[in-house]
C-alpha positions as CSV (number, residue, x, y, z in Angstrom):
1,X,14.1,-29.8,8.4
2,X,17.5,-28.5,7.2
3,X,18.2,-25.5,8.3
4,X,19.2,-23.4,5.0
5,X,15.8,-24.5,4.2
6,X,13.9,-22.9,7.2
7,X,16.0,-20.3,6.1
8,X,14.4,-20.4,2.6
9,X,11.2,-20.3,3.9
10,X,11.4,-17.9,6.2
11,X,12.9,-15.8,4.0
12,X,9.6,-17.0,1.3
13,X,7.5,-16.2,3.6
14,X,9.2,-12.7,4.6
15,X,9.0,-12.0,1.1
16,X,5.0,-12.4,0.9
17,X,4.5,-10.5,3.6
18,X,6.6,-7.5,2.0
19,X,4.4,-7.9,-1.0
20,X,1.2,-8.1,1.3
21,X,1.9,-5.2,3.2
22,X,2.8,-3.3,-0.3
23,X,-0.6,-3.7,-1.1
24,X,-2.5,-2.5,1.8
25,X,-0.3,0.4,1.3
26,X,-0.9,1.1,-2.0
27,X,-4.6,-0.2,-1.6
28,X,-4.8,2.9,1.5
29,X,-3.7,5.7,-0.6
30,X,-6.9,4.6,-2.5
31,X,-9.0,8.0,-2.7
32,X,-12.8,5.7,-2.1
33,X,-14.8,8.7,-1.1
34,X,-14.1,8.8,2.6
35,X,-11.5,11.3,3.3
36,X,-7.9,9.8,5.4
37,X,-5.2,11.5,6.1
38,X,-3.1,8.1,3.9
39,X,-4.2,10.3,1.0
40,X,-1.5,12.6,1.6
41,X,1.6,9.9,2.0
42,X,3.8,10.6,-0.3
43,X,3.1,15.0,-0.3
44,X,6.5,16.6,0.3
45,X,6.8,20.2,1.4
46,X,10.3,22.9,1.8
47,X,10.9,22.9,5.4
48,X,13.5,25.5,5.5
49,X,15.3,24.2,2.6
50,X,14.4,20.7,3.7
51,X,12.1,18.6,1.6
52,X,10.0,16.9,4.8
53,X,6.2,14.8,4.5
54,X,3.8,17.0,5.3
55,X,2.8,14.8,8.1
56,X,6.5,16.3,10.1
57,X,5.5,19.5,9.4
58,X,1.6,19.9,10.3
59,X,-1.5,17.9,12.2
60,X,-3.9,16.3,9.3
61,X,-7.0,15.4,11.0
62,X,-10.4,14.3,9.2
63,X,-12.9,16.4,11.5
64,X,-16.1,14.1,9.2
65,X,-15.8,11.8,6.8
66,X,-15.8,14.5,3.8
67,X,-12.9,16.6,5.1
68,X,-9.6,16.5,5.9
69,X,-8.3,20.0,8.1
70,X,-4.2,20.9,8.2
71,X,-3.1,22.6,10.7
72,X,0.7,24.0,10.2
73,X,2.7,24.0,12.8
74,X,4.5,26.9,11.8
75,X,1.6,29.3,10.1
76,X,4.0,30.7,6.9
77,X,3.6,27.0,6.1
78,X,0.3,27.8,4.9
79,X,0.9,28.5,1.2
80,X,3.4,26.5,0.8
81,X,1.8,23.6,2.5
82,X,-1.4,24.9,-0.1
83,X,1.1,24.5,-3.7
84,X,2.6,21.0,-2.8
85,X,-1.3,19.5,-2.4
86,X,-1.9,21.8,-5.9
87,X,1.0,20.1,-6.7
88,X,0.5,16.5,-5.7
89,X,-2.3,16.6,-8.7
90,X,-4.0,14.4,-6.7
91,X,-7.0,15.4,-7.4
92,X,-8.0,17.7,-4.5
93,X,-8.0,21.0,-4.2
94,X,-6.9,23.1,-0.7
95,X,-8.6,25.6,0.7
96,X,-6.3,28.1,2.4
97,X,-8.5,30.6,5.6
98,X,-5.3,31.5,6.9
99,X,-5.6,29.3,10.3
100,X,-5.8,25.7,8.7
101,X,-6.6,24.1,5.0
102,X,-9.3,22.4,4.4
103,X,-10.0,20.2,1.8
104,X,-13.5,18.9,0.7
105,X,-13.5,15.2,-0.4
106,X,-16.4,15.1,-3.4
107,X,-18.5,12.6,-4.1
108,X,-17.2,10.1,-6.2
109,X,-18.8,9.6,-9.4
110,X,-20.1,6.0,-11.1
111,X,-17.6,6.1,-13.2
112,X,-14.9,6.7,-11.1
113,X,-15.4,4.3,-8.9
114,X,-15.9,1.5,-10.9
115,X,-12.0,3.3,-12.5
116,X,-11.0,2.8,-8.7
117,X,-12.2,-0.8,-8.9
118,X,-9.6,-2.0,-12.2
119,X,-6.7,-0.1,-9.9
120,X,-7.1,-1.9,-7.0
121,X,-7.8,-5.5,-8.8
122,X,-4.9,-4.2,-10.7
123,X,-2.4,-3.8,-7.4
124,X,-3.9,-6.8,-6.3
125,X,-2.4,-8.8,-9.9
126,X,0.9,-6.9,-8.8
127,X,0.6,-8.4,-5.6
128,X,0.1,-12.0,-6.8
129,X,2.7,-11.8,-9.7
130,X,5.1,-10.8,-6.0
131,X,3.7,-14.0,-4.7
132,X,4.4,-15.7,-7.2
133,X,8.4,-14.5,-8.1
134,X,8.8,-15.0,-4.3
135,X,7.6,-19.2,-4.8
136,X,9.9,-18.8,-7.8
137,X,12.6,-17.7,-5.9
138,X,12.2,-20.6,-3.3
139,X,11.5,-23.6,-5.8
140,X,14.9,-22.6,-7.7
141,X,17.2,-22.2,-3.5
142,X,15.7,-25.6,-3.1
143,X,16.1,-27.0,-6.8
144,X,19.2,-26.1,-6.7
145,X,20.3,-27.7,-3.0
146,X,18.7,-30.7,-4.4
147,X,21.9,-30.9,-6.6
148,X,23.8,-30.1,-3.4
149,X,23.1,-33.3,-1.9
150,X,19.4,-32.6,-0.3
151,X,17.3,-35.5,0.7
152,X,14.3,-35.4,-2.6
153,X,11.9,-35.9,0.1
154,X,13.0,-32.7,2.7
155,X,12.9,-30.8,-1.2
156,X,9.3,-31.8,-1.9
157,X,7.4,-31.4,1.6
158,X,10.0,-27.7,0.8
159,X,8.4,-28.0,-2.1
160,X,5.1,-28.4,-0.8
161,X,4.7,-25.6,2.1
162,X,5.5,-22.7,-0.6
163,X,3.1,-23.9,-2.2
164,X,0.3,-23.7,0.7
165,X,2.2,-20.1,1.5
166,X,1.4,-19.0,-2.1
167,X,-2.1,-20.2,-1.2
168,X,-2.3,-18.3,2.4
169,X,-0.7,-15.3,0.7
170,X,-3.3,-15.5,-2.3
171,X,-5.9,-15.4,-0.2
172,X,-5.2,-13.2,2.6
173,X,-4.8,-10.7,-1.3
174,X,-7.7,-11.7,-2.2
175,X,-9.2,-10.4,0.9
176,X,-8.0,-6.9,1.1
177,X,-9.5,-6.4,-2.3
178,X,-12.4,-7.7,-2.0
179,X,-12.9,-5.2,1.1
180,X,-10.9,-2.3,-0.7
181,X,-13.6,-2.4,-3.7
182,X,-16.8,-2.9,-1.2
183,X,-15.4,0.1,0.2
184,X,-15.0,2.1,-3.4
185,X,-18.3,0.9,-4.3
186,X,-20.2,1.7,-1.3
187,X,-22.3,5.3,-1.7
């Protein structure tokens, strides 16, 4: 197969993998009624004038499925971390005991579970749209190369490869979504 066609297929696969990775990252941040340090991803604190991720100024543990424990490396950071969590508006209330910050994860209501399932499906649909965009890009590139003299059978094979990639990645997206939906709906 043509070297340029190989590059297009490789680039397409990378783009599709990025869509899947992004989906997994976004779903990890969804609260499924279970404590996980990923719930605090994206929260930054002011650390001596530098905006630093929470994980870089403290240890974050989950001693049990319903509790997140944040132990700052410096005690004077307790108040700053507590304010940052409140400001992040993630629906969790930190409890500062002067040594560590504890966050208790409340059980999810049935209504909240259904909202989360909708959110999971929206994220999954966004990932599938990204897969289709990658397919369109690849097909456009292949059509351009066809006009520039690429043999028709090579273009047809490459297009079929791209379609197979879309199918494979769509299956992976569906599996990731189904697992997260089960996770969310499990009481």
